[in-house]
VEXVOVO-143951 format. One record per residue: residue number from 1; residue in three letters; z, y, x of N, C-alpha, C in turn. Coordinates in nm, 4 decimals. Example, Ala and Ser with C-alpha at 12.3 -4.5 7.8 and 13.67 -1.06 7.14 Angstrom:
BEGIN
> 1,ALA,0.7800,-0.5690,1.3190,0.7800,-0.4500,1.2300,0.7800,-0.3300,1.3200 .
> 2,SER,0.7080,-0.2250,1.2850,0.7140,-0.1060,1.3670,0.7870,0.0030,1.2900 .
***
This chain:
BEGIN
> 1,UNK,-1.8569,5.7381,2.5190,-1.8682,5.8102,2.3909,-1.7314,5.8785,2.3569 .
> 2,UNK,-1.6202,5.8028,2.3781,-1.4872,5.8544,2.3504,-1.4642,5.9828,2.4362 .
> 3,UNK,-1.4953,5.9724,2.5629,-1.4758,6.0847,2.6536,-1.5578,6.2021,2.6117 .
> 4,UNK,-1.6765,6.1811,2.5748,-1.7640,6.2926,2.5286,-1.7102,6.3630,2.4107 .
> 5,UNK,-1.6555,6.2749,2.3147,-1.6079,6.3325,2.1910,-1.4765,6.4123,2.2228 .
> 6,UNK,-1.3855,6.3552,2.2972,-1.2613,6.4197,2.3262,-1.2805,6.5523,2.3998 .
> 7,UNK,-1.3759,6.5651,2.4833,-1.4015,6.6819,2.5618,-1.4608,6.7953,2.4806 .
> 8,UNK,-1.5077,6.7669,2.3618,-1.5709,6.8661,2.2807,-1.5087,6.8947,2.1443 .
> 9,UNK,-1.4193,6.8104,2.1034,-1.3601,6.8275,1.9735,-1.2520,6.9279,1.9653 .
> 10,UNK,-1.2307,6.9944,1.8560,-1.1306,7.0913,1.8264,-1.0395,7.0345,1.7123 .
> 11,UNK,-0.9165,7.0788,1.7158,-0.8221,7.0455,1.6142,-0.8185,7.1477,1.5062 .
> 12,UNK,-0.8660,7.1096,1.3844,-0.8745,7.1974,1.2709,-0.7591,7.1644,1.1761 .
> 13,UNK,-0.6891,7.2608,1.1195,-0.5751,7.2440,1.0412,-0.6035,7.1475,0.9283 .
> 14,UNK,-0.7115,7.1646,0.8560,-0.7383,7.0848,0.7381,-0.8160,6.9596,0.7641 .
> 15,UNK,-0.9133,6.9699,0.8564,-1.0152,6.8621,0.8829,-0.9669,6.7695,1.0012 .
> 16,UNK,-0.8728,6.8129,1.0751,-0.8293,6.7346,1.1925,-0.9293,6.7491,1.3070 .
> 17,UNK,-0.9408,6.6537,1.3978,-1.0282,6.6627,1.5101,-1.1768,6.6675,1.4623 .
> 18,UNK,-1.2400,6.7727,1.5040,-1.3780,6.7901,1.4600,-1.4667,6.8510,1.5640 .
> 19,UNK,-1.5969,6.8232,1.5552,-1.6954,6.8871,1.6485,-1.7460,7.0136,1.5881 .
> 20,UNK,-1.7401,7.1237,1.6629,-1.7816,7.2547,1.6138,-1.8823,7.3107,1.7138 .
> 21,UNK,-2.0167,7.2886,1.6978,-2.1102,7.3332,1.7975,-2.0969,7.4868,1.8188 .
> 22,UNK,-2.1161,7.5214,1.9421,-2.1098,7.6640,1.9922,-1.9649,7.6976,2.0249 .
> 23,UNK,-1.8776,7.6880,1.9252,-1.7383,7.7151,1.9456,-1.6789,7.6276,2.0488 .
> 24,UNK,-1.7226,7.5038,2.0536,-1.6704,7.4085,2.1510,-1.7059,7.4459,2.2958 .
> 25,UNK,-1.7818,7.5448,2.3173,-1.8156,7.5945,2.4548,-1.7207,7.6953,2.4986 .
> 26,UNK,-1.6275,7.7469,2.4147,-1.5338,7.8431,2.4549,-1.4342,7.7843,2.5547 .
> 27,UNK,-1.4003,7.8540,2.6598,-1.3059,7.8028,2.7606,-1.1624,7.8152,2.7169 .
> 28,UNK,-1.0750,7.7371,2.7864,-0.9338,7.7380,2.7429,-0.8568,7.8394,2.8271 .
> 29,UNK,-0.7522,7.8891,2.7739,-0.6603,7.9731,2.8412,-0.5223,7.9645,2.7785 .
> 30,UNK,-0.4119,7.9562,2.8556,-0.2804,7.9578,2.8004,-0.2496,8.0951,2.7344 .
> 31,UNK,-0.3230,8.1991,2.7772,-0.3054,8.3302,2.7202,-0.4421,8.3683,2.6516 .
> 32,UNK,-0.4813,8.2802,2.5604,-0.6067,8.3026,2.4888,-0.6119,8.4348,2.4156 .
> 33,UNK,-0.7252,8.5033,2.4215,-0.7449,8.6268,2.3446,-0.8080,8.6059,2.2059 .
> 34,UNK,-0.8369,8.4821,2.1723,-0.8939,8.4550,2.0423,-0.8507,8.3244,1.9883 .
> 35,UNK,-0.8686,8.2973,1.8567,-0.8352,8.1727,1.7970,-0.9409,8.1404,1.6967 .
> 36,UNK,-0.9312,8.0253,1.6338,-1.0303,7.9864,1.5330,-0.9618,7.9370,1.4120 .
> 37,UNK,-1.0280,7.9531,1.2983,-0.9738,7.9079,1.1718,-1.0754,7.8663,1.0757 .
> 38,UNK,-1.0511,7.7712,0.9868,-1.1459,7.7208,0.8837,-1.1653,7.8254,0.7768 .
> 39,UNK,-1.2870,7.8385,0.7326,-1.3244,7.9326,0.6210,-1.3371,7.8557,0.4911 .
> 40,UNK,-1.3517,7.9278,0.3847,-1.3544,7.8628,0.2469,-1.4879,7.7837,0.2281 .
> 41,UNK,-1.5920,7.8161,0.3034,-1.7091,7.7516,0.2901,-1.7359,7.6405,0.3922 .
> 42,UNK,-1.6224,7.5787,0.4265,-1.6206,7.4670,0.5222,-1.6684,7.5050,0.6640 .
> 43,UNK,-1.6797,7.6325,0.6891,-1.7193,7.6716,0.8239,-1.5940,7.7058,0.9089 .
> 44,UNK,-1.6177,7.7498,1.0322,-1.5091,7.7818,1.1202,-1.5377,7.9169,1.1908 .
> 45,UNK,-1.4409,8.0073,1.1860,-1.4632,8.1420,1.2391,-1.3855,8.1573,1.3673 .
> 46,UNK,-1.4434,8.2264,1.4638,-1.3762,8.2677,1.5852,-1.3296,8.4084,1.5741 .
> 47,UNK,-1.1916,8.4347,1.5912,-1.1375,8.5638,1.5614,-1.0533,8.6055,1.6797 .
> 48,UNK,-1.0671,8.7365,1.7176,-0.9814,8.7841,1.8167,-0.8293,8.7951,1.7720 .
> 49,UNK,-0.7451,8.7786,1.8616,-0.6003,8.7835,1.8167,-0.5676,8.9309,1.7821 .
> 50,UNK,-0.4673,8.9442,1.6923,-0.4305,9.0796,1.6550,-0.3978,9.1773,1.7658 .
> 51,UNK,-0.4518,9.2941,1.7625,-0.4286,9.3899,1.8670,-0.5101,9.3767,1.9918 .
> 52,UNK,-0.5968,9.2774,1.9931,-0.6813,9.2560,2.1107,-0.8128,9.3275,2.0975 .
> 53,UNK,-0.8470,9.4021,2.2001,-0.9820,9.4696,2.2146,-1.0357,9.4323,2.3506 .
> 54,UNK,-1.1566,9.3848,2.3480,-1.2230,9.3374,2.4728,-1.3329,9.4323,2.5064 .
> 55,UNK,-1.3391,9.4586,2.6366,-1.4513,9.5407,2.6863,-1.5748,9.4398,2.7091 .
> 56,UNK,-1.6880,9.5017,2.7158,-1.8066,9.4264,2.7360,-1.7958,9.3464,2.8650 .
> 57,UNK,-1.8334,9.2199,2.8634,-1.8304,9.1291,2.9741,-1.7079,9.0555,2.9941 .
> 58,UNK,-1.6020,9.0812,2.9127,-1.4756,9.0056,2.9213,-1.4930,8.8731,2.8425 .
> 59,UNK,-1.4498,8.7619,2.9004,-1.4732,8.6346,2.8376,-1.3756,8.6156,2.7167 .
> 60,UNK,-1.4340,8.5565,2.6080,-1.3498,8.5218,2.4931,-1.2956,8.3804,2.5168 .
> 61,UNK,-1.1614,8.3630,2.5090,-1.1067,8.2265,2.5315,-1.0210,8.1884,2.4169 .
> 62,UNK,-1.0080,8.0583,2.4030,-0.9174,7.9938,2.2979,-0.8232,7.8971,2.3737 .
> 63,UNK,-0.7208,7.8527,2.2987,-0.6327,7.7547,2.3484,-0.6765,7.6103,2.3007 .
> 64,UNK,-0.6766,7.5189,2.3928,-0.7035,7.3839,2.3586,-0.5871,7.3123,2.3134 .
> 65,UNK,-0.4704,7.3804,2.3028,-0.3499,7.3278,2.2595,-0.2358,7.3475,2.3562 .
> 66,UNK,-0.1343,7.4288,2.3215,-0.0281,7.4599,2.4165,0.0776,7.3516,2.4312 .
> 67,UNK,0.0649,7.2490,2.3494,0.1584,7.1377,2.3635,0.1021,7.0181,2.4347 .
> 68,UNK,-0.0197,7.0279,2.4811,-0.0839,6.9151,2.5587,-0.0271,6.9100,2.7012 .
> 69,UNK,0.0037,6.7875,2.7429,0.0520,6.7771,2.8764,-0.0607,6.7878,2.9837 .
> 70,UNK,-0.0284,6.7966,3.1109,-0.1226,6.7970,3.2146,-0.2153,6.6709,3.2095 .
> 71,UNK,-0.1507,6.5536,3.1844,-0.2204,6.4261,3.1832,-0.3250,6.4262,3.0655 .
> 72,UNK,-0.2806,6.4756,2.9511,-0.3745,6.4773,2.8418,-0.4823,6.5774,2.8594 .
> 73,UNK,-0.4551,6.6883,2.9165,-0.5595,6.7901,2.9480,-0.6617,6.7278,3.0436 .
> 74,UNK,-0.6113,6.6617,3.1504,-0.7020,6.6014,3.2483,-0.7932,6.4942,3.1831 .
> 75,UNK,-0.7267,6.4092,3.1049,-0.8041,6.3006,3.0370,-0.9056,6.3538,2.9433 .
> 76,UNK,-0.8658,6.4477,2.8558,-0.9590,6.4953,2.7480,-1.0569,6.5938,2.7966 .
> 77,UNK,-1.0209,6.6871,2.8924,-1.1129,6.7976,2.9199,-1.1459,6.8051,3.0708 .
> 78,UNK,-1.0840,6.7235,3.1556,-1.1325,6.7192,3.2918,-1.0736,6.8167,3.3810 .
> 79,UNK,-0.9629,6.8886,3.3379,-0.9004,6.9862,3.4272,-0.7534,6.9965,3.3908 .
> 80,UNK,-0.6790,7.0601,3.4836,-0.5383,7.0900,3.4642,-0.5260,7.2432,3.4807 .
> 81,UNK,-0.4623,7.3067,3.3769,-0.4354,7.4463,3.3944,-0.3305,7.4723,3.4926 .
> 82,UNK,-0.3491,7.5493,3.5979,-0.2568,7.5735,3.7040,-0.1305,7.6381,3.6584 .
> 83,UNK,-0.1316,7.7105,3.5432,-0.0148,7.7782,3.4942,0.0652,7.6901,3.3968 .
> 84,UNK,0.0156,7.5768,3.3646,0.0860,7.4825,3.2728,0.2099,7.4332,3.3341 .
> 85,UNK,0.3097,7.4241,3.2499,0.4453,7.3719,3.2899,0.4820,7.2405,3.2226 .
> 86,UNK,0.3876,7.1820,3.1496,0.4130,7.0623,3.0678,0.3781,6.9446,3.1567 .
> 87,UNK,0.4702,6.9091,3.2479,0.4574,6.7923,3.3338,0.5055,6.6719,3.2587 .
> 88,UNK,0.4164,6.6126,3.1794,0.4623,6.5028,3.0946,0.3597,6.3918,3.0974 .
> 89,UNK,0.4088,6.2716,3.0566,0.3267,6.1527,3.0563,0.3719,6.0635,2.9406 .
> 90,UNK,0.2757,6.0047,2.8658,0.3092,5.9179,2.7616,0.2480,5.7780,2.7923 .
> 91,UNK,0.3320,5.6707,2.7887,0.2856,5.5404,2.8106,0.3164,5.4562,2.6881 .
> 92,UNK,0.2255,5.3593,2.6549,0.2506,5.2690,2.5386,0.3519,5.1637,2.5818 .
> 93,UNK,0.4298,5.1212,2.4858,0.5269,5.0213,2.5038,0.4959,4.9031,2.4162 .
> 94,UNK,0.5009,4.7806,2.4671,0.4718,4.6602,2.3854,0.5918,4.5633,2.4007 .
> 95,UNK,0.6171,4.4880,2.2902,0.7180,4.3855,2.3024,0.6767,4.2802,2.3938 .
> 96,UNK,0.7705,4.2071,2.4580,0.7326,4.0985,2.5506,0.6652,3.9936,2.4693 .
> 97,UNK,0.5602,3.9240,2.5201,0.4949,3.8143,2.4571,0.5852,3.6999,2.4286 .
> 98,UNK,0.6954,3.6924,2.5013,0.7967,3.5814,2.4796,0.8997,3.6207,2.3752 .
> 99,UNK,0.8972,3.7425,2.3168,0.9907,3.7783,2.2238,0.9602,3.7160,2.0882 .
> 100,UNK,1.0431,3.6334,2.0290,1.0124,3.5685,1.9004,1.0144,3.6717,1.7881 .
> 101,UNK,1.0750,3.7853,1.8072,1.0749,3.8959,1.7083,0.9731,4.0030,1.7359 .
> 102,UNK,0.8947,3.9820,1.8330,0.7995,4.0856,1.8766,0.7097,4.1322,1.7661 .
> 103,UNK,0.6439,4.0471,1.7002,0.5496,4.0847,1.5944,0.6201,4.1519,1.4777 .
> 104,UNK,0.7411,4.1050,1.4411,0.8195,4.1727,1.3364,0.8582,4.3078,1.3715 .
> 105,UNK,0.8946,4.3292,1.5037,0.9311,4.4641,1.5475,0.8129,4.5587,1.5338 .
> 106,UNK,0.6987,4.5200,1.5799,0.5793,4.5990,1.5705,0.5393,4.6325,1.4354 .
> 107,UNK,0.5541,4.5293,1.3437,0.5140,4.5506,1.2020,0.6132,4.6439,1.1297 .
> 108,UNK,0.7422,4.6463,1.1712,0.8429,4.7227,1.1022,0.8488,4.8637,1.1584 .
> 109,UNK,0.8040,4.8902,1.2799,0.8078,5.0187,1.3455,0.6782,5.0898,1.3258 .
> 110,UNK,0.6818,5.1874,1.2331,0.5560,5.2559,1.1899,0.5156,5.3714,1.2928 .
> 111,UNK,0.6094,5.4196,1.3664,0.5822,5.5253,1.4618,0.5083,5.4665,1.5839 .
> 112,UNK,0.4441,5.5588,1.6630,0.3822,5.5105,1.7868,0.4795,5.4360,1.8845 .
> 113,UNK,0.4386,5.3291,1.9361,0.5243,5.2520,2.0278,0.5005,5.3049,2.1730 .
> 114,UNK,0.5708,5.4118,2.2023,0.5490,5.4788,2.3330,0.6739,5.5181,2.4043 .
> 115,UNK,0.6565,5.5562,2.5316,0.7723,5.6169,2.5991,0.7180,5.7528,2.6533 .
> 116,UNK,0.7974,5.8569,2.6228,0.7663,5.9940,2.6681,0.8464,6.0323,2.7881 .
> 117,UNK,0.7782,6.0613,2.8971,0.8427,6.0961,3.0212,0.8080,6.2379,3.0588 .
> 118,UNK,0.9105,6.3200,3.0922,0.8804,6.4631,3.1199,0.9676,6.5073,3.2378 .
> 119,UNK,0.9095,6.6033,3.3131,0.9843,6.6739,3.4176,1.0310,6.8100,3.3646 .
> 120,UNK,1.1588,6.8231,3.3505,1.2153,6.9472,3.2994,1.3220,7.0020,3.4026 .
> 121,UNK,1.2856,7.1175,3.4532,1.3744,7.1859,3.5540,1.4048,7.0883,3.6684 .
> 122,UNK,1.3011,7.0198,3.7255,1.3117,6.9348,3.8425,1.3873,6.8033,3.8083 .
> 123,UNK,1.4142,6.7769,3.6778,1.4828,6.6591,3.6381,1.3914,6.5750,3.5459 .
> 124,UNK,1.3892,6.4440,3.5744,1.2988,6.3559,3.4970,1.3806,6.3046,3.3769 .
> 125,UNK,1.3243,6.3227,3.2586,1.3887,6.2780,3.1291,1.2859,6.1890,3.0578 .
> 126,UNK,1.3409,6.0977,2.9735,1.2549,6.0110,2.9013,1.3108,5.9825,2.7666 .
> 127,UNK,1.2205,5.9455,2.6756,1.2711,5.9123,2.5358,1.1686,5.8037,2.4785 .
> 128,UNK,1.2265,5.7047,2.4155,1.1417,5.5962,2.3562,1.2211,5.5211,2.2453 .
> 129,UNK,1.2150,5.5639,2.1194,1.2840,5.4971,2.0161,1.2452,5.3513,2.0036 .
> 130,UNK,1.1163,5.3163,2.0297,1.0801,5.1738,2.0156,1.1405,5.0914,2.1302 .
> 131,UNK,1.1654,5.1443,2.2414,1.2174,5.0701,2.3510,1.3590,5.0172,2.3178 .
> 132,UNK,1.4362,5.0867,2.2530,1.5747,5.0411,2.2203,1.5669,4.9304,2.1075 .
> 133,UNK,1.4635,4.9305,2.0197,1.4428,4.8297,1.9271,1.3912,4.7083,1.9941 .
> 134,UNK,1.2970,4.7235,2.0890,1.2345,4.6026,2.1537,1.3323,4.5259,2.2322 .
> 135,UNK,1.4382,4.5917,2.2925,1.5350,4.5193,2.3798,1.6391,4.4394,2.3147 .
> 136,UNK,1.6483,4.4504,2.1758,1.7509,4.3796,2.0962,1.6958,4.2452,2.0495 .
> 137,UNK,1.7826,4.1491,2.0178,1.7414,4.0178,1.9688,1.8459,3.9703,1.8643 .
> 138,UNK,1.8211,3.8527,1.8197,1.9084,3.7910,1.7140,2.0574,3.7811,1.7589 .
> 139,UNK,2.0695,3.7462,1.8886,2.2031,3.7261,1.9393,2.2837,3.8553,1.9391 .
> 140,UNK,2.2134,3.9652,1.9432,2.2783,4.0962,1.9473,2.3179,4.1496,1.8023 .
> 141,UNK,2.2535,4.0803,1.7078,2.2837,4.1208,1.5714,2.1634,4.1819,1.4947 .
> 142,UNK,2.0467,4.1659,1.5543,1.9216,4.2162,1.4924,1.8578,4.1143,1.4024 .
> 143,UNK,1.8269,4.1468,1.2790,1.7574,4.0551,1.1840,1.6459,4.1226,1.1166 .
> 144,UNK,1.5442,4.0463,1.0746,1.4301,4.0947,0.9985,1.4245,4.0058,0.8697 .
> 145,UNK,1.4053,4.0733,0.7541,1.3948,4.0003,0.6320,1.2749,4.0554,0.5573 .
> 146,UNK,1.1924,3.9620,0.5037,1.0784,3.9992,0.4320,1.1058,4.0169,0.2817 .
> 147,UNK,1.0721,4.1322,0.2268,1.0904,4.1544,0.0859,0.9904,4.0699,0.0037 .
> 148,UNK,1.0374,4.0138,-0.0987,0.9498,3.9431,-0.1930,0.9289,4.0125,-0.3237 .
> 149,UNK,0.8040,4.0439,-0.3584,0.7764,4.1174,-0.4825,0.8001,4.0271,-0.6035 .
> 150,UNK,0.8099,4.0913,-0.7165,0.8370,4.0170,-0.8453,0.7248,3.9140,-0.8719 .
> 151,UNK,0.6044,3.9393,-0.8208,0.4980,3.8395,-0.8506,0.4919,3.7270,-0.7344 .
> 152,UNK,0.5942,3.7279,-0.6507,0.6034,3.6200,-0.5518,0.5324,3.6550,-0.4206 .
> 153,UNK,0.4643,3.7664,-0.4169,0.3900,3.8010,-0.2977,0.4853,3.8709,-0.1881 .
> 154,UNK,0.4432,3.8669,-0.0668,0.5252,3.9190,0.0443,0.5192,4.0732,0.0426 .
> 155,UNK,0.6299,4.1398,0.0742,0.6362,4.2811,0.0740,0.6563,4.3325,0.2156 .
> 156,UNK,0.7293,4.4396,0.2323,0.7538,4.5034,0.3594,0.8685,4.4389,0.4339 .
> 157,UNK,0.8711,4.4548,0.5701,0.9846,4.4016,0.6516,1.1066,4.4995,0.6251 .
> 158,UNK,1.2231,4.4374,0.6185,1.3544,4.5143,0.6199,1.4226,4.4777,0.7464 .
> 159,UNK,1.4786,4.5788,0.8108,1.5446,4.5583,0.9458,1.6999,4.5717,0.9258 .
> 160,UNK,1.7742,4.4744,0.9802,1.9161,4.4731,0.9711,1.9778,4.4664,1.1107 .
> 161,UNK,2.0802,4.5581,1.1245,2.1499,4.5625,1.2512,2.2982,4.5523,1.2183 .
> 162,UNK,2.3631,4.4435,1.2769,2.5120,4.4193,1.2455,2.5323,4.4139,1.0942 .
> 163,UNK,2.4359,4.3449,1.0200,2.4404,4.3127,0.8832,2.4219,4.4368,0.7894 .
> 164,UNK,2.3800,4.5544,0.8536,2.3525,4.6737,0.7793,2.1993,4.6940,0.7694 .
> 165,UNK,2.1453,4.7319,0.6573,2.0034,4.7633,0.6441,1.9745,4.8963,0.7097 .
> 166,UNK,1.9022,4.8923,0.8191,1.8718,5.0172,0.8958,1.7268,5.0475,0.8978 .
> 167,UNK,1.6565,4.9930,0.8013,1.5065,5.0086,0.8000,1.4661,5.1583,0.8109 .
> 168,UNK,1.5312,5.2365,0.7329,1.5025,5.3808,0.7285,1.5408,5.4552,0.8578 .
> 169,UNK,1.6261,5.3884,0.9363,1.6762,5.4585,1.0623,1.6207,5.3830,1.1816 .
> 170,UNK,1.5081,5.3154,1.1677,1.4577,5.2305,1.2738,1.4165,5.3102,1.4055 .
> 171,UNK,1.3826,5.4374,1.3841,1.3438,5.5235,1.4960,1.4617,5.5813,1.5707 .
> 172,UNK,1.5822,5.5470,1.5271,1.6979,5.6019,1.5950,1.7901,5.4976,1.6495 .
> 173,UNK,1.7255,5.3853,1.6957,1.8096,5.2752,1.7411,1.8970,5.3129,1.8707 .
> 174,UNK,1.8561,5.4136,1.9445,1.9371,5.4494,2.0525,2.0716,5.4920,2.0101 .
> 175,UNK,2.0739,5.5687,1.9028,2.2027,5.6163,1.8424,2.2754,5.5059,1.7684 .
> 176,UNK,2.2009,5.4071,1.7148,2.2664,5.2999,1.6414,2.3453,5.2161,1.7366 .
> 177,UNK,2.2940,5.1936,1.8558,2.3619,5.1031,1.9505,2.4656,5.1760,2.0281 .
> 178,UNK,2.4683,5.3091,2.0188,2.5691,5.3936,2.1040,2.7095,5.3546,2.0803 .
> 179,UNK,2.7460,5.3044,1.9565,2.8787,5.2726,1.9340,2.9145,5.1207,1.9530 .
> 180,UNK,2.8126,5.0455,1.9942,2.8339,4.9045,2.0180,2.9144,4.8775,2.1479 .
> 181,UNK,2.9943,4.7735,2.1447,3.0796,4.7450,2.2719,2.9914,4.7028,2.3902 .
> 182,UNK,2.8642,4.6683,2.3559,2.7709,4.6242,2.4696,2.6721,4.7358,2.5013 .
> 183,UNK,2.7039,4.8595,2.4596,2.6043,4.9668,2.4778,2.5593,4.9866,2.6231 .
> 184,UNK,2.6486,4.9691,2.7167,2.6095,4.9799,2.8581,2.5102,4.8744,2.8911 .
> 185,UNK,2.5266,4.7519,2.8448,2.4287,4.6403,2.8674,2.2968,4.6771,2.8057 .
> 186,UNK,2.3023,4.7374,2.6881,2.1738,4.7757,2.6168,2.1062,4.8802,2.6931 .
> 187,UNK,2.1808,4.9840,2.7542,2.1191,5.0878,2.8324,2.0621,5.0330,2.9571 .
> 188,UNK,2.1280,4.9376,3.0147,2.0790,4.8740,3.1365,1.9441,4.8003,3.1085 .
> 189,UNK,1.9386,4.7303,2.9969,1.8108,4.6629,2.9626,1.7015,4.7646,2.9429 .
> 190,UNK,1.7356,4.8785,2.8785,1.6335,4.9839,2.8624,1.5731,5.0361,2.9907 .
> 191,UNK,1.6667,5.0601,3.0872,1.6252,5.1172,3.2189,1.5336,5.0093,3.2915 .
> 192,UNK,1.5794,4.8802,3.2893,1.5012,4.7773,3.3531,1.3608,4.7632,3.2915 .
> 193,UNK,1.3522,4.7661,3.1503,1.2260,4.7581,3.0905,1.1394,4.8723,3.1183 .
> 194,UNK,1.1973,4.9951,3.1274,1.1221,5.1159,3.1593,1.0703,5.1142,3.3025 .
> 195,UNK,1.1577,5.0676,3.3949,1.1062,5.0551,3.5350,0.9919,4.9567,3.5456 .
> 196,UNK,0.9973,4.8468,3.4734,0.8917,4.7422,3.4745,0.7664,4.8041,3.4123 .
> 197,UNK,0.7754,4.8864,3.3102,0.6490,4.9461,3.2537,0.5910,5.0446,3.3472 .
> 198,UNK,0.6709,5.1282,3.4103,0.6143,5.2251,3.5027,0.5534,5.1578,3.6271 .
> 199,UNK,0.6278,5.0496,3.6745,0.5683,4.9711,3.7882,0.4332,4.9123,3.7550 .
> 200,UNK,0.4246,4.8632,3.6326,0.2933,4.8063,3.5802,0.1835,4.9130,3.5819 .
> 201,UNK,0.2236,5.0302,3.5325,0.1173,5.1420,3.5349,0.0858,5.1790,3.6752 .
> 202,UNK,0.1727,5.1954,3.7605,0.1440,5.2234,3.9027,0.0541,5.1241,3.9710 .
> 203,UNK,0.0785,4.9975,3.9420,-0.0025,4.8955,3.9986,-0.1485,4.8984,3.9485 .
> 204,UNK,-0.1641,4.9403,3.8203,-0.2977,4.9514,3.7650,-0.3700,5.0631,3.8376 .
> 205,UNK,-0.2987,5.1734,3.8617,-0.3486,5.2932,3.9243,-0.3892,5.2627,4.0649 .
> 206,UNK,-0.2989,5.1900,4.1359,-0.3323,5.1652,4.2811,-0.4338,5.0558,4.3042 .
> 207,UNK,-0.4711,4.9777,4.1937,-0.5791,4.8817,4.2050,-0.7147,4.9569,4.2053 .
> 208,UNK,-0.7109,5.0888,4.1667,-0.8386,5.1610,4.1567,-0.8864,5.1948,4.2949 .
> 209,UNK,-1.0071,5.1625,4.3241,-1.0657,5.1895,4.4560,-1.0654,5.3360,4.4822 .
> 210,UNK,-1.0893,5.4184,4.3807,-1.1020,5.5598,4.3989,-0.9636,5.6196,4.4447 .
> 211,UNK,-0.8520,5.5745,4.3792,-0.7230,5.6213,4.4150,-0.6798,5.5712,4.5543 .
> 212,UNK,-0.7139,5.4525,4.5831,-0.6796,5.3947,4.7211,-0.7490,5.4824,4.8194 .
> 213,UNK,-0.8774,5.5235,4.7977,-0.9511,5.6035,4.8875,-0.8921,5.7416,4.9021 .
> 214,UNK,-0.8399,5.7999,4.7891,-0.7752,5.9323,4.7921,-0.6508,5.9250,4.8753 .
> 215,UNK,-0.5648,5.8315,4.8512,-0.4416,5.8197,4.9217,-0.4554,5.7962,5.0749 .
> 216,UNK,-0.5630,5.7273,5.1052,-0.5878,5.6947,5.2462,-0.6524,5.8077,5.3226 .
> 217,UNK,-0.7055,5.9040,5.2504,-0.7817,6.0132,5.3160,-0.6823,6.0998,5.3837 .
> 218,UNK,-0.7155,6.1379,5.5078,-0.6315,6.2300,5.5851,-0.6912,6.3699,5.5816 .
> 219,UNK,-0.8012,6.3899,5.5137,-0.8701,6.5208,5.5150,-0.7928,6.6161,5.4329 .
> 220,UNK,-0.7666,6.7389,5.4825,-0.6977,6.8434,5.4046,-0.7827,6.9064,5.3017 .
> 221,UNK,-0.9124,6.8733,5.3024,-1.0090,6.9410,5.2197,-1.0376,6.8525,5.0998 .
> 222,UNK,-0.9462,6.8338,5.0123,-0.9633,6.7519,4.8935,-1.0319,6.8358,4.7890 .
> 223,UNK,-1.1117,6.7703,4.7045,-1.1770,6.8470,4.6000,-1.0758,6.8737,4.4874 .
> 224,UNK,-1.1059,6.9563,4.3876,-1.0201,6.9828,4.2797,-0.9936,6.8560,4.1996 .
> 225,UNK,-1.0983,6.7753,4.1801,-1.0764,6.6527,4.1085,-0.9773,6.5591,4.1748 .
> 226,UNK,-0.9902,6.5467,4.3103,-0.8914,6.4692,4.3873,-0.7527,6.5181,4.3680 .
> 227,UNK,-0.7347,6.6474,4.3806,-0.6030,6.7072,4.3649,-0.5395,6.6791,4.2291 .
> 228,UNK,-0.6232,6.6920,4.1289,-0.5745,6.6733,3.9951,-0.5365,6.5260,3.9707 .
> 229,UNK,-0.6182,6.4416,4.0197,-0.5975,6.2937,4.0052,-0.4646,6.2558,4.0724 .
> 230,UNK,-0.4416,6.3093,4.1905,-0.3218,6.2721,4.2593,-0.1915,6.3285,4.1924 .
> 231,UNK,-0.2179,6.4464,4.1345,-0.1030,6.5126,4.0556,-0.0666,6.4245,3.9419 .
***
């Protein structure tokens, strides 16, 4: 059901992800000649882009999102645009089950707990604000304190680093630890944790019978689906 919904939904500015019958049959193009927008009567209109004139028989196309990575396009719509240059991947990051502060970290960190990996100009880059929070512990100077309301009830978590309240800067822990004398140790921990997460993901993929079959195949005549899956 989730796959069916993802492959048909459109992102509307006011309503968010929505199903729009008929319009959801329009094909994607990075150079779309049309776009859609919501109308005052809760409808959705398909409109040609300014200056565009189409001859009879020319297909009307829309963009499924120019910020979507190849991985997201393949997962949501079942194809990868050959002209796309967004070679990116997003993986979820979780605290170690042995981390005594793991639940507090997840509760205090309101943003998605992910690592974003991208290939930019033949160079692999990654970014993960939660990763730098997850690798720290009490011995490093990380503390969590629960606010108590005037009625005695529990409030939100407050995060302290080196005795400073950094709750509002929790998504920038990479820069917070940059001036610490152990910053190289922290960076090493981050790389080791990232390698472990990627290794885990690869092991899950290689346990798939379909992928094992693809990798073992010596036939040069792979289907489009095989080629996209391997990519």
